[in-house]
C-alpha positions in Angstrom: -123.9 79.6 -74.3 -122.9 79.3 -70.7 -125.3 77.9 -68.1 -125.6 77.8 -64.4 -128.2 76.0 -62.3 -130.5 79.0 -62.4 -130.3 79.1 -66.2 -131.2 75.4 -66.3 -134.4 76.0 -64.3 -135.2 79.0 -66.5 -134.8 77.0 -69.7 -137.3 74.4 -68.4 -139.7 77.1 -67.2 -139.6 78.8 -70.6 -139.5 75.9 -73.0 -140.4 72.8 -70.9 -144.0 72.9 -72.0 -142.9 72.5 -75.6 -144.1 69.2 -77.0 -141.4 69.1 -79.7 -141.9 65.7 -81.4 -143.5 63.6 -78.8 -146.9 63.3 -77.1 -145.7 64.8 -73.9 -143.9 68.0 -73.0 -140.1 68.3 -72.7 -140.5 68.9 -69.0 -142.7 65.8 -68.5 -140.3 63.7 -70.5 -137.3 64.9 -68.4 -139.1 64.3 -65.1 -140.2 60.8 -66.2 -136.8 59.8 -67.4 -135.2 61.0 -64.1 -137.9 59.2 -62.1 -137.1 56.0 -63.9 -133.4 56.4 -63.2 -134.2 57.0 -59.6 -136.5 54.0 -59.4 -133.6 51.9 -60.8 -131.4 53.0 -57.9 -129.0 55.0 -60.1 -126.3 57.3 -58.8 -127.1 61.0 -58.3 -125.1 61.9 -61.3 -127.0 59.5 -63.6 -130.3 60.7 -62.3 -129.3 64.3 -63.2 -128.1 63.0 -66.6 -131.5 61.5 -67.1 -133.2 64.7 -66.0 -131.1 66.9 -68.3 -130.4 64.5 -71.2 -132.5 66.6 -73.7 -131.5 70.1 -72.5 -129.9 70.5 -75.9 -133.4 70.6 -77.4 -134.3 73.5 -75.0 -131.1 75.3 -75.9 -132.0 74.9 -79.6 -135.5 76.3 -78.9 -134.0 79.2 -77.0 -131.6 80.0 -79.8 -134.2 79.7 -82.5 -137.0 81.6 -80.6 -139.1 78.5 -80.4 -138.8 77.4 -84.0 -137.6 73.8 -84.7 -137.1 71.7 -87.8 -137.6 68.1 -86.8 -136.2 66.9 -90.1 -132.7 68.1 -89.2 -130.4 66.6 -86.6 -129.8 69.3 -84.1 -127.1 67.3 -82.3 -128.9 68.1 -79.0 -126.9 65.5 -77.2 -123.5 67.2 -78.0 -125.0 70.6 -77.4 -126.4 69.6 -74.0 -123.2 67.8 -72.9 -121.0 70.7 -74.0 -123.0 73.4 -72.2 -123.4 71.3 -69.0 -119.7 70.5 -68.9 -118.9 73.7 -67.0 -121.3 72.7 -64.3 -121.2 68.9 -64.0 -118.6 66.1 -64.2 -118.4 63.6 -67.0 -120.5 61.3 -64.9 -123.4 63.5 -65.8 -122.3 64.8 -69.2 -120.9 61.6 -70.9 -124.2 59.6 -70.8 -126.0 62.7 -72.2 -123.4 63.0 -75.0 -123.9 59.3 -75.8 -127.6 58.8 -75.4 -128.3 59.1 -79.2 -125.5 56.7 -79.9 -127.1 54.4 -77.4 -130.3 54.5 -79.4 -128.5 53.6 -82.6 -126.6 50.9 -80.7 -129.7 49.3 -79.2 -131.5 49.3 -82.6 -128.5 47.5 -84.0 -127.9 44.8 -81.4 -131.5 44.4 -80.3 -133.6 44.7 -83.5 -136.8 44.4 -81.5 -135.8 47.6 -79.7 -136.6 49.6 -82.8 -140.3 48.6 -82.4 -140.4 50.0 -78.9 -139.4 53.5 -80.1 -141.8 56.3 -80.1 -142.7 57.9 -83.4 -140.4 60.8 -82.7 -137.5 58.5 -82.0 -138.1 56.5 -85.2 -138.2 59.8 -87.2 -134.9 61.0 -85.7 -133.0 57.7 -85.9 -132.1 58.1 -89.6 -131.1 61.7 -89.2 -128.9 60.6 -86.3 -127.0 58.0 -88.4 -129.3 55.0 -88.3 -128.1 51.6 -87.1 -124.4 51.3 -86.3 -121.6 49.6 -88.2 -119.6 46.9 -86.5 -116.7 49.5 -86.0 -119.2 51.9 -84.4 -120.5 49.2 -82.1 -116.9 48.3 -81.0 -116.0 52.0 -80.4 -119.2 52.6 -78.5 -118.8 49.5 -76.3 -115.3 50.6 -75.4 -116.4 53.9 -74.1 -116.2 54.1 -70.3 -119.7 55.5 -70.1 -121.2 53.0 -72.4 -123.4 51.2 -69.8 -124.6 54.4 -68.3 -125.6 55.7 -71.8 -127.5 52.5 -72.5 -129.4 52.7 -69.2 -130.2 56.4 -69.9 -131.4 55.5 -73.4 -133.8 52.9 -72.0 -135.2 55.4 -69.5 -135.4 58.0 -72.2 -137.7 55.7 -74.3 -139.7 54.7 -71.2 -140.2 58.3 -70.2 -142.8 59.2 -72.7 -146.1 58.2 -71.0 -149.1 60.5 -70.7 -150.3 61.1 -67.2 -147.3 59.5 -65.5 -147.3 60.9 -62.0 -143.7 62.1 -61.0 -142.0 64.6 -58.7 -141.8 68.2 -59.9 -138.6 69.8 -61.2 -137.9 71.4 -57.9 -137.5 68.0 -56.3 -134.2 67.7 -58.2 -132.8 71.1 -57.2 -130.8 69.8 -54.2 -129.6 66.8 -56.2 -128.4 69.1 -59.0 -126.7 71.4 -56.5 -124.9 68.4 -54.9 -123.8 67.1 -58.3 -122.5 70.4 -59.5 -118.8 71.0 -59.5 
């Protein structure tokens, strides 16, 4: 699948109301995660990564006509990063590609982090590989986008609040255009 900025908006319009495996919609989660990144003073690229980090779920919904199996790892992080790579630089796509690894990492090095996870994140953790081995930790920490991925992961978990007032998707249109290659 090849995407452009219009297709991204269309995916969110069509599938953004899907609740998937959380209490809030995919769109609300994306907007909350981006708002947290913006509040933290992040770069434009990292804000866009936060906004689009779960686009792989929307692509999966599109490909499967809205049917999902939450017991299977859909590798949404890899799917999203791969499809966005023709639009955005690695400053956007690398944190997206690594945000699941960042969850595994944080659950390993900060055992209390596991208890902050939403029910959906707990359910998916085992399918995504569970906690990391020492070799996986070292490989992850050596990745140039390691810190961005960890920050994104923290916003990801924080962006799951009912009735959290955030800017609409259109607010990020100019920022996405600016960050596009």
